Phi, psi and omega in degrees: 000132182291160181299322180298315181289322181296316178295317180297316179294317180298316179294318179296315179295316180298314182293320178298322178293320184283331181282142171258163179295122185244167174252143182297133184284187179308154185287138172268161179279097180238158177220152168287165183297337179280000178097349181289138178298148183215160172229156175296318184305322183285355183246003181230165172072032181252038179084005178229150170293142180233119174264111179268121180252118174270120186222167174220146185296335180262011177280118183296318178295318178302316179293320182291326187250006182306319182299329178298320180282329173299312178298317179301312181298315179301316183288334189243346190293336176276351186246272193233355186209157179216167176241142173233123177268142172231113182277133178272004187292334182071169183298330181291339179237028180301320180298324177293319178297317178296323177296319177302313180299315179295312184302320183262004179053048183295126186252006180247157182297148179226137174248161177223145179206176178282140184308318180297318178296318183288322177299319179294318177300314179301316180295316180296325179290314194250339187079006180246146176292141177290125184260320181166180181257151352284152169226151186227146170229130182252123179254142177279186186293343178265358181087020178265140179289130178244337181194163173211155181213132171259131182097185184304144178222105180297133185291337178292332176288323176297315178301315180296316180297315178301314182299314180298315181294321180296315180293321182294322182281339180283341182283000000 
């Protein structure tokens, strides 16, 4: 197992152990890219696992790994999981966020908000200070937080985690 995957798995497992099942906090001021108001709540807990990716158009890791999350969403959205992007770019850099979506052919829904609002939402969700992009929060099919990761997160680890959690709840 590569060092990147080992660190990612260790971090994901550690955070999952530390997090308790939570309820989504108060709404942040978010919008879909078309300008329509949005909430995190309306995008999670619909019978599918939801991997929320906090990203920014100028994030090198986000740019390098965007295709991995596009592929994950494509492979799973008809079945058991989906991806939701939340851009930290804010309205002043909305054109950059839209360029990121076009450049990487992002096929999953994306919300945008002001960095301070999103940082506050992240803290309310996880109890952790927002450190940077990319950051991920994984919600189960009921909309409960099951894990979070700051930094790169290989999608095969997400798939493995979802499979393990699904099997554990089926027992």
